N, C-alpha and C positions, 0 to 999 in steps of 0.2 A: 504494500500499499504506500502510495506516494505521500511524502510529508507536505504540509501546507506551504512550506517555503519553496518547494520545487513545482507545485501544482499551480498553474496560472489563474485558475478560477476557484471560487469558494466551493465547499462541498455541498452546499444547498442546491439541489437540482434546478429549482426555478430560477434562482439567481444565476446559476451557471448557464442555463438556456438563454436568459435575457442578455447576458454578457456576450455569449457566442452570437446571438442574433444581431447585437449592436456591431460587433466586429464585421460580420458578414454584410450588414447594411452599409457600413463605412466603405468596405471594399467594393460593393456594388456602386456606390456613389462615385468612387474613383473610376470605375468602368464607364459609367454614364458620362463623366467629364471627358474621358478620352475619346468618346464618340461625339463629343460636343453637344450633348443634351444637358445643358446647364441647369435648366429648371428641374429636370429629373434628378440631377446630381444633388441639387440643394434639398429636394424633398427626401431623398434617400439618406443624406447626412442628418437631416432633422429626425428621421425615423431612428437612426442610430443613437441620436442624443436622447430620444424618448426611451429607448430600451435601456440605455446606460448613460445617465447624465454625467457621470464621472469619466466617460471615455476620453482618453487623452487627445487633445488638440482638435476635437471635432468642430468646435466653434471656429477655429482657424481655417479648417477645410471649407466650412460654409462661407466664410468671408471671402476666401479666394475664389470660390465658385460665383459668388455674387458680383465680384469685380469683373470676371470674365463675361457674365451675363450682361452687365451694363455695357461693356464694350461691344459685345455681339449685337445688342439691340441699338447700337449707334447712339447711345446716350451722350450728353455733353460731358466735359471733363469734371464738372462739379458732381455729377451723378457717380462717376467712377470713383471719386473720393468719398462718396456717401452723403453729399449735400443735396438738398432739394432746391436750393436757390443760390444765387450769386452771393459770395461772401468775401471778406477781406483776406489779405495775404497772411496775416498772423494766424488766423484760424485755419487757413489752408495748410500752412507749415506744421501746425500742431497736429492736425488730422493726418497729414502725411507721415509724421513720425510714429503715430499710433498704428496706422495701417502697415507701415514698413516693418514694424516690430513683429506683427502677426503673420505677414505673408512672405517674409524673407525666406528664401529656400533653406537657409541654415537653421531656421527656427520652425519651419512648417514642412512636414514630410509629404504633403499632398503633391500630386502631379501638377496641380494648378498653381502652386506657389510661385514658381519662377516667372511664369507669364503674368500672374497678377502683380507681382513686384514690379515688373517692367512697365505695366500699364499705369500703376500708381506713380512710378518715377516719371513717366512721360507726362502725366497730368500735372505733376508738380513743376517739371521743367517748363511746360507751356505756360502755366499760370504764374510762374515766377518772373517772367518777362513782363514788366509793367505795360509796355506799349501793346504787346499782344493781348494781355489780359484786358486792357481797356477797350480795345477794339472788339474782342470776343464778348465781353459783357454787354457792349452796345448792340452787337448782333443778337445776343440772347434776348435782350430787353425789347427789341423790335419784333421778335418772333420770327426772324428770317433763318434761324438755325434749323437745318434739316438733317443733321447728323453727318456722318462721313459720306463723301461722294464716291468712295472706292467701292466698286462692285465686287462682291464675293463670288469668285468663280469656282471655288472649291465645292465638289460634290459631297453631299451628306452620305454617311455610311448607310443610312436607311431612309431614303427620301420620302417614303410614305408615312413615316412616323411624325407625329405632331407632339409638341411639348404640352399642349393643353389637353390632358386626358383625365378621365375619371379614375378613381382609386383602383378600380378593378383592372383597367388597362396597365396602370403603373405596376401593379402587383405582378401581372403576367409578364411584362417586359423585365421586371426585376428577376423573376425566376429564370427566364431565358438567359439573361446575362450571367446569373450565378452558375447556371449549368455550363455555360461556355467557358467561364473563367476557372471553374473548379469541377470538372466532370466526376471526380472521385469523391464520394462522401467522406467527410472527416469524422463522422460519428462512429 
């Protein structure tokens, strides 16, 4: 019989199942992110948090996924940094430091971390230039901002899949990805 120090989960079967489900949900969130299904990755990471609120760094995973989602939806630089409206440079710098601490690849083991860190850095770099920021703020205030003009020519891994699904479809997709990523049962 394994001692509690070498066994990664408690001996209570329900707690054990919840922790295993949380780890599996987090791994599934990573798989969704790699397929560029950011909304589903966020939902799966939140499911992991519900199963085990103490799961290490799951909040940081969610934050990295949210940054990628904002960029993919062509939101403005303020949304990438988590703001809903135009704000001053001091607040931007403070928010950047907070985000960078959580999404830096050395601190966050998610596959999304490096890209999220680059997006946050790009937002800071752009909004740090006072002339660019002033022109950008004016553009936003007049309502002329239409997001990025760059057309995404990359094909989706599963073009018929939509990110707005009901829970049953999310569950089915989750099971498929879990089977693909780990065909042999760990139990």
